[in-house]
C-alpha positions as CSV (number, residue, x, y, z in Angstrom):
1,X,0.0,0.0,0.1
2,X,1.3,3.2,-1.0
3,X,3.1,6.0,2.0
4,X,0.0,8.5,1.8
5,X,1.4,10.3,4.9
6,X,2.2,13.7,4.8
7,X,5.5,15.1,5.3
8,X,5.6,16.8,8.6
9,X,5.1,20.8,8.4
10,X,8.0,21.6,10.5
11,X,11.5,21.7,8.6
12,X,13.4,21.1,12.5
13,X,11.8,17.8,12.0
14,X,14.6,17.0,9.8
15,X,17.9,16.7,12.2
16,X,20.1,17.8,9.4
17,X,18.4,20.9,8.8
18,X,18.1,21.8,12.3
19,X,21.7,21.0,13.3
20,X,22.8,23.4,10.1
21,X,20.3,25.7,11.0
22,X,21.5,25.9,14.5
23,X,25.0,26.0,13.6
24,X,25.0,28.4,10.7
25,X,23.0,30.6,13.5
26,X,25.9,30.6,15.2
27,X,28.2,31.6,12.5
28,X,25.9,34.4,11.4
29,X,26.0,35.8,15.2
30,X,29.9,35.8,14.6
31,X,29.7,37.8,11.4
32,X,27.5,40.5,12.5
33,X,29.7,40.8,15.9
34,X,32.6,41.1,13.4
35,X,30.5,43.9,11.2
36,X,29.9,45.8,14.4
37,X,33.8,45.7,15.4
38,X,34.8,46.4,11.6
39,X,32.1,49.3,11.5
40,X,33.3,51.4,14.5
41,X,36.9,50.3,14.6
42,X,36.7,52.5,11.2
43,X,35.2,54.8,13.2
44,X,38.2,55.1,15.8
45,X,40.6,55.0,12.6
46,X,39.0,58.7,11.6
47,X,38.0,57.5,8.1
48,X,35.8,59.8,6.4
49,X,32.0,58.9,6.1
50,X,32.4,57.4,2.5
51,X,34.9,55.2,4.0
52,X,32.8,53.9,6.8
53,X,29.9,53.6,4.4
54,X,32.3,51.6,2.5
55,X,32.5,48.7,5.2
56,X,29.3,47.4,4.7
57,X,29.6,47.8,0.7
58,X,32.7,45.5,0.9
59,X,31.0,42.8,2.7
60,X,28.3,42.8,-0.1
61,X,30.7,43.7,-3.2
62,X,32.0,40.2,-3.3
63,X,28.1,38.7,-3.5
64,X,27.5,40.6,-6.6
65,X,30.8,40.0,-8.4
66,X,30.8,35.8,-7.2
67,X,27.6,35.0,-6.4
68,X,27.3,33.6,-9.8
69,X,30.5,31.5,-9.9
70,X,29.5,29.8,-6.5
71,X,26.0,29.3,-8.1
72,X,27.8,27.5,-11.1
73,X,30.2,25.5,-8.7
74,X,26.9,24.6,-6.2
75,X,24.9,23.1,-9.2
76,X,27.8,21.2,-11.0
77,X,30.4,20.2,-7.5
78,X,29.4,18.4,-4.4
79,X,27.2,21.4,-2.5
80,X,28.6,20.4,1.3
81,X,32.3,20.1,0.3
82,X,32.0,23.7,-1.6
83,X,30.4,24.9,1.9
84,X,33.5,23.3,4.0
85,X,35.9,25.1,1.4
86,X,34.1,28.3,2.3
87,X,33.8,27.6,5.8
88,X,37.6,27.1,6.2
89,X,38.5,30.1,3.8
90,X,36.4,32.6,6.3
91,X,38.0,31.3,9.0
92,X,41.5,31.7,7.9
93,X,40.9,35.2,6.7
94,X,38.9,35.9,10.1
95,X,42.1,34.9,12.1
96,X,44.3,36.7,9.8
97,X,42.0,40.2,10.6
98,X,42.2,39.1,14.3
99,X,45.8,39.2,14.8
100,X,46.4,42.5,12.3
101,X,43.8,44.1,14.9
102,X,45.5,42.8,17.9
103,X,49.1,44.0,16.3
104,X,47.6,47.4,15.8
105,X,48.1,47.1,12.1
106,X,44.9,48.0,11.0
107,X,44.8,50.6,8.7
108,X,41.1,51.7,6.5
109,X,41.8,50.0,3.3
110,X,43.5,46.6,5.0
111,X,40.2,46.7,7.0
112,X,38.3,46.9,3.8
113,X,40.2,44.2,2.4
114,X,39.9,41.9,5.0
115,X,35.4,42.5,5.1
116,X,36.3,42.2,1.3
117,X,37.3,38.9,1.5
118,X,35.5,37.0,4.3
119,X,32.5,38.7,1.8
120,X,33.9,36.4,-1.2
121,X,33.8,33.5,1.0
122,X,30.1,34.5,1.7
123,X,29.3,34.5,-1.9
124,X,30.5,31.1,-2.4
125,X,29.0,29.5,0.4
126,X,25.3,31.8,0.0
127,X,24.4,29.6,-3.1
128,X,25.6,26.1,-2.1
129,X,23.6,26.7,1.4
130,X,20.6,27.9,-0.2
131,X,20.5,25.8,-2.3
132,X,21.1,22.5,-0.1
133,X,17.9,23.4,1.6
134,X,15.6,21.2,-0.6
135,X,18.4,18.8,-0.6
136,X,17.6,18.7,3.6
137,X,13.7,18.9,3.4
138,X,10.6,17.9,1.1
139,X,10.0,20.7,-1.3
140,X,6.4,20.8,0.1
141,X,7.9,22.1,3.6
142,X,10.9,24.4,1.5
143,X,9.3,27.5,1.9
144,X,8.3,27.3,5.8
145,X,12.7,26.5,5.8
146,X,13.6,29.2,3.6
147,X,11.3,31.7,6.1
148,X,13.1,29.9,8.5
149,X,16.1,30.6,7.2
150,X,15.3,34.5,7.1
151,X,14.5,34.3,10.9
152,X,17.4,32.8,11.7
153,X,19.7,35.5,10.1
154,X,17.3,38.2,11.6
155,X,17.5,36.8,15.0
156,X,21.4,37.0,14.7
157,X,20.8,40.8,13.7
158,X,18.9,41.0,16.5
159,X,20.9,39.9,19.1
160,X,24.3,39.9,17.4
161,X,24.7,43.7,17.1
162,X,24.0,44.3,20.6
163,X,26.5,41.6,21.9
164,X,28.7,42.9,19.5
165,X,28.4,46.4,20.8
166,X,29.0,45.4,24.0
167,X,31.8,43.4,23.3
168,X,33.4,45.9,21.6
169,X,32.7,48.7,24.3
170,X,34.3,46.1,27.2
171,X,37.3,44.6,25.0
172,X,37.8,46.3,21.6
173,X,37.2,45.3,18.0
174,X,39.9,42.4,18.7
175,X,37.8,40.4,20.9
176,X,34.5,41.2,18.4
177,X,37.2,39.6,15.4
178,X,38.2,36.7,17.4
179,X,34.8,35.9,18.3
180,X,33.7,35.4,14.9
181,X,36.8,33.4,13.6
182,X,35.3,31.1,16.9
183,X,32.1,31.3,15.4
184,X,33.1,28.8,12.1
185,X,34.0,26.0,13.7
186,X,30.8,24.4,14.6
187,X,29.8,24.8,11.5
188,X,32.2,23.2,10.1
189,X,31.5,20.8,12.3
190,X,28.4,19.6,11.3
191,X,28.9,19.7,7.6
192,X,31.8,17.4,7.9
193,X,29.4,14.8,9.5
194,X,26.2,15.5,7.1
195,X,26.0,12.6,4.4
196,X,24.8,14.4,1.6
197,X,22.7,12.6,-1.1
198,X,24.9,11.6,-3.9
199,X,24.0,12.0,-6.9
200,X,25.1,9.7,-10.2
201,X,26.2,12.1,-12.9
202,X,25.1,10.5,-16.1
203,X,26.8,12.9,-18.0
204,X,29.9,15.1,-17.7
205,X,30.0,18.3,-15.4
206,X,29.0,20.8,-17.4
207,X,32.0,23.3,-18.2
208,X,32.1,26.0,-15.6
209,X,31.9,29.0,-18.1
210,X,29.2,27.0,-20.2
211,X,26.9,26.6,-16.7
212,X,27.1,30.4,-15.7
213,X,25.7,31.5,-19.3
214,X,23.3,28.5,-18.8
215,X,22.0,30.5,-15.1
216,X,21.9,34.0,-16.8
217,X,20.0,32.5,-19.9
218,X,17.9,30.7,-17.8
219,X,16.8,33.5,-15.8
220,X,16.6,35.8,-18.9
221,X,13.4,33.0,-20.1
222,X,12.0,32.7,-16.7
223,X,9.3,35.9,-16.2
224,X,9.1,35.2,-12.5
225,X,12.6,35.4,-12.1
226,X,13.3,37.9,-14.2
227,X,10.9,40.1,-12.5
228,X,12.1,39.6,-9.0
229,X,16.1,40.5,-10.1
230,X,14.6,43.8,-11.1
231,X,13.2,44.4,-8.0
232,X,15.4,43.3,-6.0
233,X,18.0,45.2,-7.5
234,X,16.1,48.0,-7.3
235,X,15.5,47.5,-3.5
236,X,18.9,46.7,-2.7
237,X,19.9,50.3,-3.6
238,X,17.8,51.8,-0.9
239,X,17.7,49.7,1.7
240,X,21.6,50.0,1.7
241,X,21.3,53.4,3.6
242,X,19.9,51.6,6.8
243,X,22.7,49.8,7.7
244,X,25.3,51.4,5.8
245,X,24.7,54.8,7.8
246,X,23.3,53.5,10.6
247,X,26.9,54.2,12.5
248,X,26.8,57.9,11.9
249,X,23.2,57.9,13.3
250,X,24.7,57.0,16.4
251,X,27.4,58.8,16.3
252,X,26.2,62.0,14.7
253,X,22.4,62.3,15.7
254,X,22.9,60.8,19.3
255,X,26.8,61.2,20.4
256,X,26.6,58.0,21.2
257,X,29.0,55.2,20.8
258,X,29.6,51.2,20.3
259,X,26.6,50.5,22.3
260,X,24.3,52.8,20.9
261,X,25.2,51.5,17.5
262,X,24.6,47.6,18.8
263,X,21.2,48.9,20.1
264,X,19.8,50.5,17.1
265,X,21.1,47.2,14.9
266,X,19.1,45.3,17.4
267,X,16.0,47.1,17.3
268,X,16.5,46.9,13.4
269,X,17.0,43.2,14.1
270,X,14.1,42.8,16.1
271,X,11.8,44.1,13.9
272,X,13.0,41.7,11.3
273,X,12.6,38.7,13.6
274,X,9.0,39.9,14.4
275,X,8.1,40.0,10.7
276,X,9.8,36.5,10.0
277,X,7.9,35.1,12.7
278,X,4.4,36.5,11.4
279,X,5.7,35.9,7.7
280,X,3.8,32.8,7.3
281,X,0.3,34.3,8.4
282,X,0.9,37.5,6.8
283,X,1.7,35.2,3.4
284,X,-1.6,33.8,3.3
285,X,-3.3,36.7,4.0
286,X,-1.7,39.1,1.2
287,X,-0.1,38.6,-1.8
288,X,3.6,38.9,-3.1
289,X,3.5,42.2,-4.6
290,X,1.2,43.2,-2.0
291,X,4.0,42.3,1.0
292,X,6.8,43.7,-0.9
293,X,4.8,47.2,-1.3
294,X,4.4,47.2,2.2
295,X,8.1,46.6,2.9
296,X,9.0,49.8,0.8
297,X,6.5,52.1,2.6
298,X,8.0,50.7,6.2
299,X,11.5,50.7,4.9
300,X,11.0,54.5,3.8
301,X,9.3,55.9,6.6
302,X,11.3,54.2,9.3
303,X,14.3,55.4,7.6
304,X,13.5,58.8,7.6
305,X,11.8,58.8,11.1
306,X,15.4,57.1,12.3
307,X,17.5,60.0,10.5
308,X,15.0,62.8,11.6
309,X,15.2,61.5,15.5
310,X,18.2,62.9,17.9
311,X,16.8,60.7,20.4
312,X,17.7,56.3,21.2
313,X,14.2,55.4,21.8
314,X,12.1,57.1,18.6
315,X,14.9,56.6,16.8
316,X,14.9,52.6,17.7
317,X,11.2,51.9,17.0
318,X,11.6,53.2,13.4
319,X,14.5,51.1,12.9
320,X,12.1,48.2,14.1
321,X,9.5,49.5,11.5
322,X,12.2,49.1,8.9
323,X,13.2,46.2,9.9
324,X,9.9,44.5,9.5
325,X,10.0,45.6,6.3
326,X,13.5,44.7,5.4
327,X,12.4,40.8,6.3
328,X,9.1,40.7,4.0
329,X,10.6,42.0,1.0
330,X,13.7,39.9,1.0
331,X,12.0,36.7,2.4
332,X,9.3,37.1,-0.5
333,X,12.1,37.8,-3.5
334,X,13.7,34.7,-2.1
335,X,10.9,32.3,-1.5
336,X,9.9,33.2,-5.1
337,X,13.3,32.6,-6.4
338,X,13.2,28.9,-5.0
339,X,10.0,28.1,-6.1
340,X,10.5,29.4,-9.5
341,X,13.7,27.5,-10.4
342,X,14.0,23.8,-11.1
343,X,16.9,21.8,-8.8
344,X,19.6,21.7,-11.2
345,X,19.9,25.6,-11.8
346,X,18.3,26.4,-8.2
347,X,21.7,27.6,-7.0
348,X,23.0,29.9,-9.8
349,X,18.8,31.4,-9.7
350,X,19.7,32.3,-5.9
351,X,22.8,33.6,-7.4
352,X,22.1,36.1,-9.7
353,X,19.2,37.4,-7.1
354,X,21.8,37.6,-4.2
355,X,24.0,39.4,-7.0
356,X,20.9,41.5,-8.1
357,X,19.9,42.4,-4.2
358,X,23.6,42.7,-2.7
359,X,25.0,44.6,-6.2
360,X,22.5,47.0,-5.6
361,X,23.1,47.4,-2.2
362,X,27.0,47.6,-2.1
363,X,26.2,50.4,-4.8
364,X,23.8,52.2,-2.6
365,X,26.4,51.7,0.4
366,X,28.4,53.9,-1.7
367,X,26.5,56.2,-3.3
368,X,24.3,57.1,-0.2
369,X,28.1,57.4,1.6
370,X,28.7,60.1,-0.7
371,X,25.7,61.9,-0.8
372,X,26.0,62.1,3.2
373,X,29.3,63.5,3.3
374,X,28.8,66.5,0.8
375,X,24.8,66.6,1.9
376,X,24.2,65.3,4.9
377,X,22.1,62.4,6.3
378,X,18.6,63.5,5.9
379,X,19.1,64.1,2.0
380,X,20.7,60.7,2.0
381,X,17.8,59.0,3.4
382,X,15.2,60.9,1.3
383,X,17.2,59.7,-1.5
384,X,16.8,56.1,-0.3
385,X,12.9,57.1,0.0
386,X,12.5,58.5,-3.6
387,X,14.2,54.8,-4.7
388,X,11.7,52.6,-2.2
389,X,9.2,54.9,-4.7
390,X,10.8,53.5,-7.7
391,X,10.5,50.4,-6.9
392,X,7.3,50.6,-5.9
393,X,6.4,52.3,-9.3
394,X,8.0,49.3,-11.0
395,X,5.6,46.8,-9.0
396,X,2.8,48.4,-10.5
397,X,4.2,47.7,-14.4
398,X,5.7,44.0,-13.5
399,X,4.7,42.8,-10.3
400,X,5.6,39.3,-8.4
401,X,4.1,36.7,-9.4
402,X,2.0,34.7,-6.6
403,X,3.6,32.1,-4.9
404,X,2.6,28.6,-5.8
405,X,4.0,25.2,-5.2
406,X,4.7,24.5,-8.6
407,X,6.1,21.0,-9.6
408,X,9.5,21.8,-11.1
409,X,10.6,18.3,-10.3
410,X,12.8,16.7,-13.6
411,X,9.8,15.3,-16.1
412,X,11.7,12.0,-16.6
413,X,10.0,10.9,-19.7
414,X,12.7,11.7,-22.2
415,X,14.9,8.7,-23.0
416,X,18.1,8.4,-25.2
417,X,17.3,7.5,-28.4
418,X,19.3,4.5,-30.7
419,X,20.9,6.0,-33.5
420,X,22.4,4.3,-36.4
421,X,25.3,6.4,-36.8
422,X,28.2,6.3,-35.0
423,X,28.9,9.5,-32.8
424,X,31.2,10.8,-30.4
425,X,29.7,12.7,-27.0
426,X,31.6,16.1,-28.2
427,X,30.0,15.1,-31.9
428,X,27.5,17.9,-33.2
429,X,26.3,20.0,-34.1
430,X,23.0,18.2,-33.8
431,X,20.2,19.9,-35.3
432,X,16.5,18.2,-34.5
433,X,13.6,18.8,-36.3
434,X,9.9,17.9,-35.2
435,X,7.0,17.6,-37.6
436,X,3.2,19.0,-37.0
437,X,0.2,18.7,-38.9
438,X,-2.3,21.4,-37.7
439,X,-5.6,22.1,-39.1
440,X,-6.1,25.7,-39.9
441,X,-8.7,26.6,-37.6
442,X,-6.2,25.6,-34.5
443,X,-3.2,27.7,-35.9
444,X,-3.8,30.6,-32.9
445,X,-3.6,27.9,-30.6
446,X,-0.4,26.6,-32.0
447,X,1.3,29.6,-32.3
448,X,0.7,30.6,-28.9
449,X,1.5,27.1,-27.9
450,X,4.8,27.5,-29.7
451,X,5.3,30.3,-28.2
452,X,6.0,29.1,-24.8
453,X,7.7,26.2,-26.3
454,X,10.3,28.4,-27.3
455,X,10.9,30.2,-24.5
456,X,11.3,26.7,-22.6
457,X,13.4,25.0,-25.6
458,X,16.1,28.0,-25.4
459,X,15.6,28.0,-21.8
460,X,16.7,24.7,-21.4
461,X,19.5,25.4,-24.0
462,X,18.6,24.9,-27.5
463,X,20.1,27.1,-30.0
464,X,18.9,28.8,-33.9
465,X,15.2,27.5,-32.6
466,X,12.6,28.5,-35.8
467,X,9.1,27.5,-36.7
468,X,8.6,26.7,-40.2
469,X,5.7,26.1,-42.9
470,X,5.3,23.8,-45.3
471,X,4.3,26.3,-48.4
472,X,3.1,23.2,-50.3
473,X,1.4,21.3,-47.9
474,X,-0.3,24.3,-45.3
475,X,-1.1,21.7,-42.5
476,X,2.4,21.1,-42.2
477,X,5.0,22.8,-39.4
478,X,8.7,22.1,-38.4
479,X,9.6,23.1,-35.8
480,X,13.8,23.3,-35.6
481,X,16.4,24.0,-33.2
482,X,20.0,22.5,-32.7
483,X,22.3,21.8,-29.9
484,X,26.2,22.2,-30.4
485,X,27.4,18.3,-29.2
486,X,25.2,15.0,-28.4
487,X,26.4,15.8,-24.7
488,X,24.5,18.9,-24.9
489,X,21.4,17.6,-26.7
490,X,20.8,15.0,-24.2
491,X,21.0,17.2,-21.4
492,X,19.0,19.6,-22.5
493,X,16.4,17.0,-22.7
494,X,16.6,16.2,-19.0
495,X,15.8,19.3,-18.1
496,X,12.0,20.1,-18.6
497,X,9.8,19.5,-15.7
498,X,6.5,18.4,-15.0
499,X,5.3,22.2,-15.4
500,X,6.9,21.9,-19.0
501,X,4.7,19.0,-19.8
502,X,1.4,21.0,-20.5
503,X,3.3,22.5,-23.3
504,X,4.0,19.3,-24.8
505,X,0.6,18.1,-24.2
506,X,-1.1,21.2,-25.8
507,X,0.7,20.7,-28.4
508,X,0.2,16.8,-29.0
509,X,-3.3,17.6,-28.6
510,X,-3.5,20.1,-31.8
511,X,-1.5,17.8,-33.8
512,X,-3.7,16.0,-35.9
513,X,-1.6,13.0,-37.3
514,X,-1.3,10.3,-38.4
515,X,0.7,9.2,-35.2
516,X,2.8,11.4,-33.2
517,X,5.2,14.4,-34.5
518,X,7.8,12.9,-36.4
519,X,10.9,13.9,-35.0
520,X,14.1,13.7,-37.1
521,X,17.7,14.0,-35.1
522,X,20.5,14.9,-37.6
523,X,24.0,16.1,-37.1
524,X,25.7,18.7,-39.1
525,X,28.4,17.9,-41.3
526,X,30.5,19.8,-44.0
527,X,31.5,18.5,-47.8
528,X,34.7,17.3,-48.3
529,X,36.4,18.6,-51.4
530,X,37.6,16.1,-54.1
531,X,41.3,15.5,-55.0
532,X,42.5,16.7,-57.8
533,X,43.1,13.1,-59.1
534,X,40.2,12.1,-58.4
535,X,38.8,10.2,-61.8
536,X,36.3,12.0,-63.9
537,X,37.9,15.4,-62.4
538,X,40.3,17.3,-64.1
539,X,42.0,20.4,-63.2
540,X,42.3,23.3,-65.7
541,X,45.5,24.1,-67.2
542,X,45.2,27.8,-67.7
543,X,43.0,30.9,-65.9
544,X,40.1,30.7,-67.9
545,X,40.1,35.0,-68.2
546,X,44.1,34.4,-69.3
547,X,42.8,31.7,-72.0
548,X,40.3,34.2,-73.4
């Protein structure tokens, strides 16, 4: 009798997710404590507002530069091993940062270099960790797991900065950097013990450059993913103003120290935690686009309120509201990406999302630092509010899709065909034609279905797609495309999902036969020049022009 039991609703039911979640929470605590130390030590070095804001930018810029590489690695290599390598790299850099701070050898630019390198490790680790969640929990539980990840980050954000401020105030930035270095150890132990599922490779690994291009192509031809990328990039530019300029709010508006800064960050994080806890309830009652619009309003209002307040309590309340908007927007973006990409490309899709969001944050951090230096905090936060307004307007033209549990599991129907011509895996190009017979009255429906077929084919790797109609037999239509090699052709046909089957079913229903649509697979070949001594071939003795 088949097992009809539903998977447990809580991701914490699954031991590996629970263990990694708590270990990752500890690591995030360390990272945020390190951020407080880095921001405050930059202030103690008497740096300009631009250099202070670049601390945030140096953390996020590597994600924009290297996340796609990390996503391609995560989709083509073992994700657990990639995370271990990234964690070890960040551990080594954190130890070096601690030693440099202890020896009082840090300069503003050396501090930015260390934070940039730690950000590089995070850029490689992030897509692998996000994509691995789908290996730890069943797909129906995935939205809850993504929400828990957001909550975990913001639990750390709500408490970590306050602890960071206390640690920096009591023991200095060196202690904050040391705590961050130790925080990687627990996650390394958990990852070393995890026996991640091993998938036998039926095909050679996709070359890294080709894998990165495949991720870009998939995102460009996926309307849901493309909408998220566009909105998250604009959102990131505006949202960067709050964490990048918060040290200046603490120092200039309130004349406070690291403890004040930590409390402001704690208020921001607490609002994010409350929003994360309520996100499932909110998502059941609001559409995705509505959630993002509410988030934009709260972020804009909260940022303006914090910049205008000279007292701790009202500024903290304003930042609490901003934190709620922050997590509502980013968790909605993240879940939309996770639910819109199949497993073979999910890490690359998440990497592109991180590049868009954090790339926007990196640009925004530098932008608002320059604006603050020349025009002041009030003008910078007014500018950020205008960016939020732009993001709101973009949503009126391209709203986020409503979340739906689309079946993106591999279709699994396609079988490698038996061929009569001996070829190698790298032989090509392979040209494929599919012949349909369509009744005149069904042509509009057929063309509409072919529009979807074209997008799916190209998204999965087909090249030079075209649709032809026979001039002598109007019922005959031919779909034509090619793949660079036989391996590429096989890989492309293993990528369609259960959701893509709808397009194929529509086309088969429109085909009037006889039989199924005829598929022909051909390999392109060049003609060979005949040798001059071949029988029946003579070479002209003189140039024809000279003969005349």
